[in-house]
N, C-alpha and C positions, 0 to 999 in steps of 0.2 A: 403812645400814639404818635405816628409820624405824619406831618403835614407838609404840603407844598404850598408856598405862598408867593404869588406873582403880583408884583406892584412896582410901577416905575418911579413913584415918588420916594426917593431914598430915605428922607427923614421919617415919613410915615412907615415905610417898610421896617426901618430899624426899631421904631417904637413898638410896632405890632409884634415883631419877632421877640423883642425883649419881654413883652407881657406874656406871650405864649410860652416862651422858654421858662419864665418864672412859674407858670402853672403846669410845668412838667411835660410840655409837648416838645417833640423833636421837630425842628423846622428847617426845611431847605428854602431859602429865599432866592428868587430870580426876578429879573427886571424887564423882561419883554416876553411876548407871546411865543416866539420861537424857542427860547430856553424853557419856557413852561412846558411846551410839548415834548421837548427832548428829555427833560427830567421825568415827566409822567410816563414816557415810554421806557425809561431806564429803571425806574423804581416803583414798587407797589406801595402806594400811600394809603393811609386810612382816610384822609380827606384832603381836598384841594380848595384853596381860596384864590379866586381869580378877580383881579380888577378888570373892568371892561375896557377902559381906555388905556391901551398899552401900545408901544411901538412894535413894528414888524408883523405881529398878529394881535388883533384885539381879543379880549376875553371871550366874546361870543364865538369867534372863529376857532379858538382853542377848544371851547366846550363842544362845538359842533363836530370837530374832527375826532375828539376823544369818544364821544357817544357813537359816532359812525363806525369807529373801530371796535366797538363793543366794550369800552372801558366804563365800568359802572361805579367807579369811585365817587362818593358823595362830593358835590361841588357847591360851594357858596360863592355867589357873585357879589362883588363890591363895585359901586360906581357912584360918581357925583350926579349921574342922571337919576332923578327921582320920579320921572314921568311914568305913569302907570303902564304905558305901552312898552317901555323898555323892560319893566319887570315881567310883563306877560311874555314878551319875546324870549327872555332868558329862561323862564320856567318852561315854556313850550319846547325849547331846544334841549331840555334835559337837566337844567340846574335843579338842585334840591332846595335852595333857599336864596334869598336876595336881600342884601343889606345896603341901603343908600348911604352915601357920605353926605355930611360928616356923621360919624357914629361915635358913641362912647365905648370904651374898651369893655365895660361890663356887658353891654349888649352883644358885642362881637363874641366874647367868651361864651355867653349863653347860647348863641346861634351855633357855635362850633360844637358845644356839648350836645345840643339837640341833634345836629347832623350826624355826629358819631354814634349817638344812641340808636338812631335809625339804621345805621350800618350794622351795628351789633345785632339788631333784631332781625334784619333781613338778609345779611350776607352770610352764606354758609362758610364754615371753616374747612369744608371738604370740597376739593375739586374733583370732578368726575369725567372720565372718558372711557366709553365701553365698560368693561368689567374692572377697570382700573380706577383707584381713588387715591388722592393725595391729601393727607391731613396737613393743613397749613400751620397748625400749632405744634404738632409732634414731629413733623418731617417724615411721617410714615407713609410709604408707598405700598399699596396692598391690592390684591385681587381676591377672587373667591378661593384661591389655593394657598396663598402665603403672604408674607409682608416683610418689608425691610425698613429700617430707619436709615434714611439717606444722610451721608455727609453733607455739609453745608453747600458746596458748589454743585454737587449732583442734584440736591433739592432745588436750588435756585434755577438751574437749567430746566429741570422737569416742570417747575412751576411756570416758567416762561412758555414752554411748549404747550402746557395744558391751558393756559390762559389765552393762547393764540391757536388752539387746535383747528386744523383745517386750513391754516394760513401759513404760507411759506415765509420763513425768516432766513435771511442770508447769514453766512458764517460771521460776517462783520457785525450784523445786528446782534447776534447772540453773544459775541465777545463783549460788546458794549453793555448789553442788558445784564449780563451775569458778572463780568469782571470789572466793568466800569470804564468811563472815558479815559482815565489816566493810567490804565493798566500797562504794565511792561510785558505782559504775557504775549507769547507768539500766537498767531492765528490757529496754529495746529493744535493748541490746547482744547479748542472747541471739538475737534474731531475725536480727541482722546476721550472726552467726557460723553460725547454722543455714543461712543463704543461702550463705555461703562453702563450707560442707561439701557442700551439695547440688550446687554447681558442680563440686566435686572428684569427687563420685560420678558425675556425668554424664561428665566427662572420662575417668574410669577405666572407663566402660562397665560399672559395677558392677550386679549383679542385686539390689541392695539400695537401699532408699530411706528417707529420713527422713519419716515420716508425722506429720501434725498432726491432732489432734482438738480442735475448738473447745471451750474451757472445760475441757479435760483436760490437754493437753500434747503432747509429742513422743515418738516411739519409732522405733527402727531395726528394719526388717523386710525379709526376703527377698521380692522381687517374685515372685509365682507366675503 
C-alpha cells in the first residue's frame, strides 16, 4: 500500500514515516500543501494523510481541491485543532477520517488500516469509459471484442486518461504524471505513446477515442 503523508513538523514526519515503513507501507513524505497537491496529481495513492496546518496551502485547501477534481483517494486529516467544528468542516469537505494531535502511533495505524479497508471495499479495480475497461491489477485493457495486457508506460498513460476522462491534460502534465518530475525523457515521448494507445483502441473497436485540442492537450471521450 502506498501512502502520501503531508506534515511540516520534520521530527513528527520522520517518526510517522518510520513507523509506517516498519509496518510495510510505502510512504512519500512532503512538507507543505503545494507539494502535497503536486504528488497527489502525479501518483495514484492508496491513502493520503494530511496535516491541516501547513505552509503554502493548508490541509483543508488541499482536500477541497482534490475532491473538486474528482480524486476519491481516502484522506485522513491530522491537526492540533481538536475543536468539534474543525472536525465537522474537514469531514464535510470530503475527508474520510480525522485524528487530533497529539496522537499515539497505535491509533494512527488503526485509523490508516480502517481507511484502507474502506477503500478496498468501495473502490473498484476496474476503470470504465464507454465499452472500454482497464483492470488496475492486471493492466488489461479490454472491450466487448478483444483485450490487451498493456506494457507499464502504456498502462500508466491510459490510467491517467481514464481517471481524468473528459478533462484535457497538457502534454507537459502527462509527461510529469507518467514519467515523473525528474525524467530526462523528451516531450515527444508523450505523442509516441498516445499513438500506441490510439492503435490499441482501434484494434479493440472501442467506442472511445483520445482527442487532441491544439494548445490545450489530450482527453479521453466516448464517441457519440
